C-alpha positions, 0 to 999 in steps of 0.5 A: 489492529491493522491500522495499529500494526501499520503504525508500528511498521510491522510490515515483515517478519523483522517486526512482529510486535506482541498482539497484546501491546495494542492494549497499551496504546490509548489511540487503538485500544478502546472503542466508544470508550470501552477497552478491548479485551485479550479475547477481542484481540485474539478473535481479531488476529484470528480473523485477519490471519484467516483472510491473509492480512497478517502472519505471525507466531502462533501458540496452542492457547490462542486462535490467532497469532500472538506476534504478528505483522501485515502481509502485502494484502494487509498493507494494501488494505491500509493504504488503499482502503483506509484499514477498512478490512471488511470492504477490502475482503469484500472487494477481493471476494468479488474478484477483479472483473467487478472493477473497471480496467484502466491502462497507463502506458504499458501497464493495465490493471483493475482500479477504481477512480471516483474522486480525490479520496477514491480507494483503489487496488491495482494488481501489477507485477511488483518488480522494479521494471514494472514500477519504472514502466508505471512511473513513465506512464504517469509522467506521460499522462501529465505531459500530455495534459500539461505540455508546458510542464518544464520540470516533467523530465526531472521529476520522472528521472528522480522517480526512476532513480528511486527504484532499483533491483536492490530496493525502492525509496518510497519517500522519494517517490511520494515527495518528488514524483507524486506531489509534483504530478498532483500539484502540476495537474491541480494548477492546469488541468481538470479535477477528473484528471487530478483524481485519475492521476491521484489514483494511479500514483496511490497504486504506485506507492502501494506497489513500491511498498510491496517491493520494499517489503519483498526486499526486506524479506529476501535479506531476512531470508539470506541472513537466516541462511547465512 
């Protein structure tokens, strides 16, 4: 259900698909050739709501939301844990002390770094200034590992320009910064360095998604007030 909501861009109150629409999508509506039932969807939505992964419209007849969208935690579950809700919730319950701390530039947080496909979560302030600091820290790492990376300044400036107080261009961050950082390191550095920067840039994209969602919600609230 989390993966389905993400595929529908249900990331804010502006996009709240009806829960039962999931049954119309063959990619998400069956498990081992058996279709889910309405009761299955209700139980899943209720569980996700209790664990803070979704919010939405409730009715007395149902245990969970009948129209719903992913919270920031739900988005982090998709992007950092491959929609594995059980592992995400378990990680949150263990608390930040169970994960090693890594500092990038002036930013520090709890992350897991275990390889190219490592799942990780880092908690930093989701505001434009923190994202810019994280971008600068990642660029500094790449420059220190690959001193002859002549396009480092251009990539960093393009990423910084993608972040403003009014919103964030997540696509630009991925295509013009993350892809640059990883391709530069893969050509000239170790697999461990690639894995570490891959984890850091994944965190950057997750936090950028949070900031973009916050911006949408703020504009939605202003529109309601108006």
